[in-house]
Backbone bond lengths (Angstrom), bond angles and torsions (degrees), N, CA, C in turn:
res aa  C-N    CA-C-N  psi(-1)  N-CA   C-N-CA  omega(-1)  CA-C   N-CA-C  phi
1 M - - - 1.472 - - 1.525 110.08 -
2 N 1.312 117.21 136.08 1.454 122.34 177.66 1.519 109.86 -78.66
3 R 1.320 115.59 110.74 1.465 119.84 -176.59 1.516 112.38 -76.69
4 N 1.353 118.03 -2.90 1.453 120.50 175.30 1.525 111.83 -89.29
5 R 1.333 116.52 -2.13 1.451 120.63 178.63 1.513 110.46 -130.16
6 E 1.317 115.46 157.43 1.448 122.15 174.94 1.528 108.59 -66.09
7 P 1.345 118.14 161.02 1.467 120.15 176.76 1.528 110.77 -55.14
8 L 1.328 116.37 143.59 1.465 121.25 -177.26 1.525 112.34 -55.62
9 A 1.334 116.82 -40.97 1.466 120.26 -179.39 1.531 111.13 -60.72
10 S 1.323 115.87 -39.97 1.463 119.77 179.49 1.522 110.97 -67.13
11 L 1.321 116.72 -38.58 1.459 120.33 178.40 1.524 111.25 -63.15
12 V 1.328 115.81 -44.19 1.463 120.12 -179.58 1.527 110.75 -63.64
13 L 1.322 116.63 -48.75 1.457 120.65 -179.76 1.525 111.36 -63.75
14 Y 1.312 115.99 -38.30 1.463 120.62 178.36 1.526 110.88 -58.80
15 H 1.329 116.45 -49.91 1.461 119.77 -177.69 1.523 111.86 -67.32
16 L 1.317 117.68 -36.20 1.459 120.34 177.50 1.525 110.71 -61.35
17 F 1.320 116.51 -48.94 1.464 120.67 -177.78 1.521 111.02 -70.50
18 K 1.334 115.92 -37.56 1.465 119.63 -179.68 1.517 111.40 -61.15
19 W 1.331 116.96 -51.46 1.457 120.00 -172.87 1.527 113.44 -80.04
20 S 1.337 117.23 -22.66 1.461 119.09 -179.79 1.527 112.97 -89.38
21 V 1.318 117.31 -28.06 1.467 120.13 -174.43 1.531 113.12 -125.99
22 V 1.329 116.63 -62.96 1.468 120.53 -168.44 1.523 112.70 -65.70
23 S 1.321 117.19 -49.48 1.462 119.55 -177.53 1.532 112.48 -62.23
24 P 1.331 119.71 -44.94 1.468 118.92 177.05 1.529 112.88 -60.52
25 V 1.331 116.93 -42.51 1.464 120.03 179.21 1.522 110.47 -63.69
26 L 1.338 116.20 -45.40 1.464 120.35 -177.84 1.529 111.81 -64.43
27 H 1.306 116.91 -48.05 1.461 119.80 -171.90 1.529 113.85 -84.14
28 V 1.324 117.39 -29.21 1.462 119.90 -178.03 1.533 111.24 -97.35
29 Y 1.325 116.67 -58.08 1.463 120.76 -174.88 1.536 111.58 -72.65
30 L 1.340 116.47 -40.89 1.464 120.46 -177.18 1.527 112.82 -100.21
31 R 1.320 116.47 2.57 1.471 121.85 177.73 1.532 112.00 49.61
32 G 1.320 114.74 46.13 1.455 120.96 -172.87 1.524 114.67 -64.46
33 R 1.321 114.08 141.76 1.459 122.23 172.62 1.528 107.87 -121.60
34 I 1.319 116.77 139.57 1.452 121.85 -178.27 1.524 108.73 -128.46
35 Y 1.322 116.05 127.77 1.452 121.56 177.20 1.531 109.69 -124.61
36 G 1.318 117.05 138.94 1.461 121.18 174.32 1.515 115.65 87.91
37 A 1.343 118.00 14.72 1.465 120.07 -179.27 1.519 112.00 -59.55
38 E 1.339 116.39 -25.12 1.467 119.75 179.67 1.529 112.31 -69.14
39 N 1.330 117.64 -11.52 1.466 121.41 179.43 1.526 113.46 -81.43
40 V 1.327 117.17 -8.15 1.468 121.25 -176.16 1.531 110.13 -88.87
41 P 1.336 118.81 121.47 1.464 120.19 174.01 1.527 110.00 -59.80
42 K 1.320 117.35 137.88 1.453 121.20 -176.67 1.523 112.46 -71.38
43 D 1.312 117.04 -25.27 1.465 119.84 178.06 1.522 109.11 -150.00
44 G 1.328 115.12 177.89 1.447 120.47 -178.39 1.519 112.51 86.71
45 P 1.322 116.89 155.13 1.461 121.21 -177.03 1.526 112.91 -72.96
46 L 1.323 116.56 143.49 1.450 123.00 171.85 1.522 108.19 -161.24
47 V 1.323 116.11 161.30 1.460 121.78 177.35 1.523 107.98 -105.88
48 I 1.331 116.09 118.28 1.463 121.24 176.50 1.520 107.43 -93.68
49 V 1.318 116.51 119.14 1.462 121.07 -175.90 1.526 108.93 -114.86
50 S 1.338 115.37 127.69 1.463 120.63 -170.65 1.521 111.62 -138.26
51 N 1.328 114.51 161.85 1.458 119.90 167.75 1.526 108.58 -76.82
52 H 1.337 116.92 175.97 1.472 119.26 -173.20 1.521 109.98 -153.61
53 A 1.357 115.72 123.00 1.468 119.79 179.82 1.514 113.30 -138.75
54 S 1.347 118.10 -2.59 1.458 120.22 -174.88 1.520 110.63 -154.64
55 D 1.335 115.84 153.16 1.461 120.10 174.01 1.521 111.54 -69.31
56 F 1.327 117.31 -12.55 1.458 121.40 176.32 1.530 112.21 -79.80
57 D 1.316 117.35 -11.34 1.465 120.67 -174.48 1.528 114.56 -58.76
58 P 1.350 119.46 -45.69 1.475 118.46 -177.34 1.525 114.64 -57.02
59 P 1.347 120.13 -52.08 1.467 118.07 179.47 1.521 113.13 -66.93
60 I 1.344 117.42 -33.71 1.464 119.76 177.48 1.518 109.99 -64.51
61 L 1.327 116.27 -43.59 1.463 121.07 -179.88 1.525 110.71 -61.02
62 S 1.325 116.94 -48.12 1.458 120.73 179.80 1.520 111.71 -60.94
63 C 1.316 116.37 -40.07 1.462 121.30 -179.94 1.530 110.85 -62.35
64 C 1.310 116.21 -43.76 1.462 120.41 -172.96 1.523 113.92 -74.95
65 V 1.329 118.33 -27.92 1.466 119.86 179.47 1.523 111.77 -87.42
66 R 1.341 116.16 -2.69 1.462 122.18 171.62 1.527 113.83 65.79
67 R 1.316 116.97 26.52 1.460 121.30 174.80 1.518 108.28 -159.77
68 P 1.328 117.50 155.85 1.464 119.22 179.55 1.526 111.46 -61.79
69 V 1.307 115.67 148.47 1.461 121.34 178.24 1.521 108.83 -129.09
70 A 1.318 116.34 124.62 1.465 121.23 173.85 1.525 106.93 -89.07
71 Y 1.324 117.92 124.61 1.456 119.25 -174.42 1.523 111.80 -141.85
72 M 1.315 113.70 157.26 1.457 120.55 174.34 1.518 108.91 -75.75
73 A 1.309 117.14 136.19 1.459 121.97 176.31 1.523 107.88 -136.63
74 K 1.322 117.03 142.28 1.456 119.44 -178.15 1.521 109.50 -59.15
75 E 1.313 115.64 140.47 1.462 120.39 -171.63 1.525 112.28 -62.01
76 E 1.344 118.14 -23.56 1.461 120.64 179.35 1.532 111.84 -61.86
77 L 1.337 116.89 -30.06 1.467 120.02 -178.62 1.526 112.01 -66.50
78 F 1.332 116.08 -23.16 1.456 119.78 -178.61 1.529 111.81 -80.25
79 R 1.334 116.29 3.00 1.463 121.02 176.03 1.531 111.40 -104.09
80 V 1.344 116.78 -2.04 1.459 121.14 -177.67 1.528 109.66 -95.48
81 P 1.337 117.31 119.13 1.474 119.80 178.81 1.524 111.45 -56.65
82 V 1.301 116.85 149.17 1.465 125.91 -179.54 1.534 110.55 72.31
83 L 1.348 116.91 -55.96 1.458 119.14 178.67 1.521 110.22 -60.33
84 K 1.324 116.92 -40.05 1.459 121.00 179.02 1.521 110.74 -56.65
85 Q 1.333 116.52 -47.82 1.457 120.20 -178.88 1.529 111.07 -65.99
86 A 1.322 115.57 -38.07 1.461 119.66 -177.47 1.527 111.54 -65.46
87 I 1.326 117.12 -47.40 1.462 118.80 -176.51 1.527 111.64 -73.95
88 A 1.327 117.07 -31.31 1.465 119.64 175.74 1.525 110.01 -65.50
89 L 1.323 116.20 -38.58 1.455 121.56 177.34 1.522 110.58 -59.64
90 Y 1.319 115.34 -34.98 1.460 120.13 -179.29 1.527 112.66 -84.78
91 G 1.342 117.63 6.00 1.460 120.44 174.67 1.507 115.32 93.72
92 A 1.335 117.90 14.47 1.462 120.17 -178.16 1.521 111.78 -71.88
93 Y 1.322 115.08 152.74 1.458 121.38 174.15 1.527 107.39 -138.69
94 P 1.334 117.52 145.13 1.471 120.46 -172.00 1.518 114.14 -74.84
95 V 1.330 115.14 147.40 1.457 122.06 174.29 1.525 107.70 -135.66
96 K 1.311 116.67 141.13 1.450 121.74 -179.37 1.521 110.07 -77.50
97 R 1.338 115.42 132.48 1.467 120.98 179.76 1.529 110.06 -62.51
98 G 1.343 116.16 133.84 1.451 121.12 176.60 1.508 113.94 73.05
99 S 1.318 117.37 16.01 1.461 120.54 -178.33 1.516 109.54 -123.98
100 A 1.324 116.40 147.14 1.455 120.59 176.10 1.522 109.43 -66.61
101 D 1.325 115.87 -31.71 1.455 123.11 175.36 1.531 112.14 43.81
102 R 1.316 115.52 76.94 1.463 120.63 -178.25 1.517 112.20 -59.74
103 S 1.327 116.96 -28.57 1.462 119.51 179.35 1.521 110.87 -63.58
104 A 1.348 117.24 -34.04 1.462 120.82 178.05 1.523 110.59 -69.15
105 I 1.327 117.19 -38.29 1.464 121.14 176.73 1.526 109.60 -62.67
106 R 1.326 115.83 -44.22 1.465 119.89 179.15 1.525 110.82 -63.56
107 A 1.335 116.79 -39.17 1.461 120.61 179.05 1.529 110.83 -62.83
108 A 1.323 116.55 -40.27 1.466 120.39 178.45 1.522 110.57 -64.52
109 L 1.319 116.67 -43.02 1.464 120.66 179.81 1.527 111.11 -65.54
110 D 1.326 116.42 -38.90 1.470 120.11 176.90 1.530 110.80 -62.87
111 S 1.328 116.09 -40.18 1.468 119.95 178.84 1.524 110.85 -63.21
112 L 1.324 116.65 -41.02 1.460 120.58 179.50 1.524 111.05 -63.57
113 K 1.317 116.73 -37.46 1.466 120.47 178.68 1.521 111.34 -63.48
114 Q 1.331 116.73 -25.55 1.464 121.59 179.82 1.535 112.18 -90.21
115 G 1.336 116.81 4.25 1.457 120.05 177.83 1.508 115.42 91.42
116 W 1.326 117.35 6.64 1.467 120.76 179.75 1.534 110.79 -74.91
117 A 1.314 114.92 163.22 1.457 122.14 161.94 1.522 106.06 -92.77
118 A 1.316 117.22 129.92 1.464 121.47 178.37 1.516 108.69 -101.92
119 G 1.316 116.66 125.18 1.460 120.86 -179.23 1.518 111.53 -98.93
120 V 1.329 115.80 135.93 1.462 121.17 178.99 1.527 108.83 -134.95
121 F 1.330 116.65 127.86 1.459 120.78 174.45 1.521 107.88 -81.99
122 I 1.305 116.84 119.57 1.462 121.68 -167.68 1.529 113.29 -66.91
123 T 1.334 118.05 -22.70 1.460 119.98 178.52 1.528 112.02 -91.06
124 G 1.325 117.13 -8.82 1.462 120.98 178.59 1.509 113.46 80.44
125 T 1.317 117.82 -23.27 1.460 122.72 178.53 1.523 108.87 -151.23
126 R 1.333 117.05 173.61 1.459 119.98 -178.50 1.526 112.02 -70.02
127 T 1.332 115.85 148.90 1.453 121.92 173.47 1.531 108.12 -117.46
128 P 1.329 118.07 156.38 1.471 120.40 -173.16 1.522 115.17 -59.80
129 D 1.339 117.81 -36.78 1.465 120.18 -174.97 1.525 113.37 -124.50
130 G 1.318 117.05 4.82 1.457 119.90 177.94 1.514 114.77 90.63
131 R 1.317 118.45 -9.67 1.459 119.46 179.48 1.528 110.80 -75.97
132 V 1.326 115.54 147.80 1.461 121.44 -178.72 1.523 109.27 -93.21
133 I 1.334 116.75 117.29 1.463 121.58 -179.29 1.532 111.08 -114.18
134 D 1.311 117.03 -41.49 1.463 121.59 -176.01 1.531 109.67 -125.55
135 P 1.344 117.82 76.42 1.462 120.36 -176.18 1.525 112.51 -69.18
136 K 1.322 115.99 143.70 1.459 122.45 178.43 1.530 109.68 -99.76
137 L 1.321 115.99 162.62 1.457 121.23 -172.60 1.526 114.10 -89.05
138 G 1.339 117.97 -1.45 1.457 120.98 -172.10 1.514 114.95 -56.53
139 A 1.327 117.36 -46.99 1.474 120.53 -177.83 1.520 110.86 -62.53
140 A 1.325 116.51 -45.04 1.460 120.28 179.67 1.526 111.28 -64.98
141 L 1.325 116.94 -37.87 1.462 120.66 179.01 1.525 110.77 -63.07
142 I 1.314 116.52 -46.17 1.469 120.68 179.53 1.528 110.18 -62.56
143 A 1.331 116.37 -44.54 1.464 120.18 179.99 1.526 111.16 -63.09
144 A 1.334 116.50 -37.59 1.468 120.48 179.30 1.521 111.51 -67.18
145 K 1.326 115.97 -44.65 1.462 119.80 -179.49 1.534 112.03 -65.17
146 A 1.321 116.46 -37.85 1.468 120.85 -177.28 1.523 112.31 -91.59
147 Q 1.347 116.61 -15.05 1.464 122.81 -175.11 1.532 110.94 54.26
148 V 1.314 114.30 55.41 1.471 121.65 175.59 1.522 107.79 -126.24
149 P 1.334 118.31 153.84 1.466 120.80 -177.60 1.521 113.14 -72.28
150 L 1.334 114.79 162.19 1.454 122.23 175.52 1.523 109.05 -107.42
151 L 1.331 115.98 145.28 1.465 121.89 178.65 1.525 108.90 -123.36
152 P 1.337 118.51 108.98 1.470 120.80 -179.33 1.528 111.47 -77.48
153 V 1.336 115.76 135.90 1.463 121.80 -179.85 1.529 109.38 -134.45
154 S 1.319 116.30 136.11 1.469 121.85 176.46 1.517 110.08 -108.46
155 L 1.324 115.87 128.20 1.462 122.57 173.94 1.529 107.06 -107.20
156 W 1.332 116.19 113.16 1.462 121.16 -177.21 1.521 110.00 -109.68
157 G 1.333 116.47 131.21 1.456 121.22 174.89 1.513 115.66 94.55
158 T 1.321 118.68 -9.73 1.466 119.42 -175.99 1.528 112.19 -69.75
159 H 1.337 117.26 -21.15 1.464 120.14 179.78 1.540 111.82 -63.11
160 A 1.332 116.10 -20.99 1.471 120.26 -176.11 1.523 113.42 -94.90
161 I 1.328 117.96 0.92 1.463 120.06 -178.08 1.526 111.06 -64.82
162 F 1.328 115.91 -44.13 1.459 119.80 175.08 1.519 109.02 -105.95
163 Q 1.327 117.07 121.08 1.446 121.35 -179.92 1.520 110.15 -106.92
164 K 1.311 115.91 149.02 1.461 122.05 -175.95 1.524 111.10 -57.17
165 G 1.331 114.78 130.16 1.448 120.35 178.16 1.516 114.93 87.51
166 S 1.326 117.17 -2.41 1.462 120.69 -179.20 1.524 110.42 -117.94
167 A 1.324 115.83 134.61 1.462 120.77 178.32 1.523 111.35 -94.31
168 V 1.325 116.32 -4.49 1.460 121.35 -177.88 1.522 109.59 -104.22
169 P 1.324 118.77 130.89 1.467 121.05 178.25 1.523 110.99 -57.22
170 H 1.319 115.56 134.98 1.465 121.35 179.96 1.533 109.10 -85.71
171 P 1.326 118.98 138.74 1.466 121.04 -179.69 1.520 112.64 -74.82
172 A 1.319 115.87 59.34 1.460 121.09 -178.97 1.527 110.26 -74.83
173 P 1.320 118.87 138.31 1.463 120.51 177.53 1.527 110.56 -67.12
174 V 1.311 116.22 135.10 1.463 122.51 -177.09 1.524 109.76 -121.37
175 T 1.327 116.08 136.17 1.463 121.87 176.48 1.524 109.26 -127.76
176 V 1.318 116.06 130.70 1.457 122.06 178.94 1.525 108.59 -116.30
177 R 1.317 116.10 125.02 1.462 121.17 178.48 1.530 109.27 -120.01
178 I 1.322 115.51 125.43 1.457 122.13 -176.66 1.522 109.06 -107.25
179 G 1.327 116.18 123.72 1.458 121.05 -177.77 1.516 112.92 -85.30
180 T 1.314 115.73 -165.97 1.458 122.11 178.99 1.519 110.29 -97.91
181 L 1.324 116.07 160.19 1.463 121.68 -175.50 1.530 112.27 -63.87
182 I 1.321 114.46 144.81 1.458 123.07 175.26 1.527 107.60 -116.33
183 S 1.317 117.03 131.58 1.469 121.03 -178.86 1.524 110.71 -63.23
184 P 1.333 117.81 147.30 1.471 120.26 -179.97 1.520 111.74 -67.86
185 P 1.327 117.64 154.09 1.465 120.50 174.92 1.528 110.18 -58.01
186 E 1.309 116.44 144.68 1.461 120.53 -178.14 1.519 112.59 -74.36
187 S 1.332 116.48 -20.13 1.463 120.88 179.07 1.513 109.20 -152.03
188 T 1.325 116.33 175.57 1.461 120.82 177.67 1.536 111.68 -98.00
189 D 1.326 116.92 15.62 1.464 120.03 175.07 1.526 108.94 -61.93
190 R 1.312 116.67 140.32 1.459 120.51 -173.50 1.519 113.00 -58.63
191 D 1.342 117.38 -41.56 1.464 118.34 -177.88 1.524 111.59 -66.02
192 V 1.323 117.23 -33.80 1.457 121.09 177.24 1.524 109.91 -68.87
193 L 1.341 116.61 -43.67 1.464 120.49 178.59 1.524 110.98 -62.74
194 E 1.319 116.86 -39.83 1.459 120.19 179.91 1.530 111.52 -64.82
195 T 1.325 116.82 -38.47 1.462 120.80 179.66 1.527 110.93 -63.71
196 V 1.324 116.61 -47.58 1.466 120.61 -178.88 1.533 110.50 -68.99
197 T 1.334 116.62 -37.83 1.462 120.13 177.57 1.519 111.15 -60.81
198 Q 1.315 116.98 -43.94 1.465 120.24 179.15 1.515 110.85 -66.21
199 Q 1.339 116.62 -34.82 1.465 120.27 176.74 1.527 110.13 -62.07
200 C 1.327 116.42 -43.55 1.462 121.04 177.29 1.521 110.97 -62.21
201 A 1.345 116.32 -46.65 1.465 121.22 -178.88 1.522 111.22 -60.81
202 D 1.330 116.31 -42.42 1.466 120.41 -179.57 1.531 110.80 -64.33
203 R 1.331 116.57 -41.27 1.465 120.31 179.60 1.529 110.37 -64.36
204 I 1.335 116.30 -44.10 1.466 120.36 -178.54 1.521 110.36 -64.18
205 N 1.325 116.74 -45.08 1.468 120.01 -179.71 1.528 111.58 -64.93
206 A 1.334 117.06 -36.05 1.472 119.95 178.50 1.532 110.08 -65.94
207 L 1.319 116.99 -40.67 1.464 120.65 177.29 1.531 110.24 -66.72
208 H 1.344 116.23 -41.44 1.459 121.16 -179.27 1.531 111.19 -63.72
209 A 1.318 115.97 -35.18 1.465 120.66 -178.14 1.525 112.29 -68.07
210 L 1.324 117.77 -16.41 1.467 121.15 176.52 1.517 112.06 -70.56
211 G 1.338 116.39 -17.81 1.454 121.79 175.74 1.506 114.06 67.44
212 R 1.322 115.04 -146.47 1.451 121.99 -175.01 1.533 110.88 -66.97
C-alpha cells in the first residue's frame, strides 16, 4: 500500500460522492468559487486548518482541496441520517464537544500515517460569520506531533447556507480560498503551538477578509 496516498477505496468513494453530489451543489446551487487549489499537495500527509461556520463545511472543504480529508466532527453529527454517511465517507471521526478527546487526536495522527490530509476547524466549533476570534491549539499540536505542514483555508459565505426558520439550504454564494503551506511547530511547547496557531488564524482571517 502506498502510504503517501489515502486507501484506494476511500479515493474511489470520495470521487463518486464529490462529482455526483458535492461539486454540483457547490458550483451550481451555491455558485462556488475556489482560489489557490494549486497550493494543495496532491499526496502525502498534511493538516488542513480552516474556519468553520456551517455543517456544510466538511464536504465543501474536501471537495475544494481535491482529495479526501479525515477530520474531527462533533459526535452529534453522527446521529443525523444521510449526513452521518456523507461525513463518514469523507473520513470524519467523532469528537466530544468541549473535550480534549485524546482518542480524536490519535485518530488524526493515525490518518496522517496513512497519507491522509487531516482537517481541523481552528475554532473547534462554528462561529456566526466564519471569522476566527478564539483559535484552538489542536491543529498545531497534531502538526507538531506528526511533523507535517499546515494548510490554511478560508470558507466564506457558508454561514448563510442555513437561515433561521428555514429547513431548506439557502443558495448563498460561497468562496473558498486556499493559502500556502505553513511549517509545523518545532515542538509541542505551548508557546510554540500558540505562535503557529496565531499564524494560521491570521492567514485564514486575511483570506476571509478578501470576501467574494
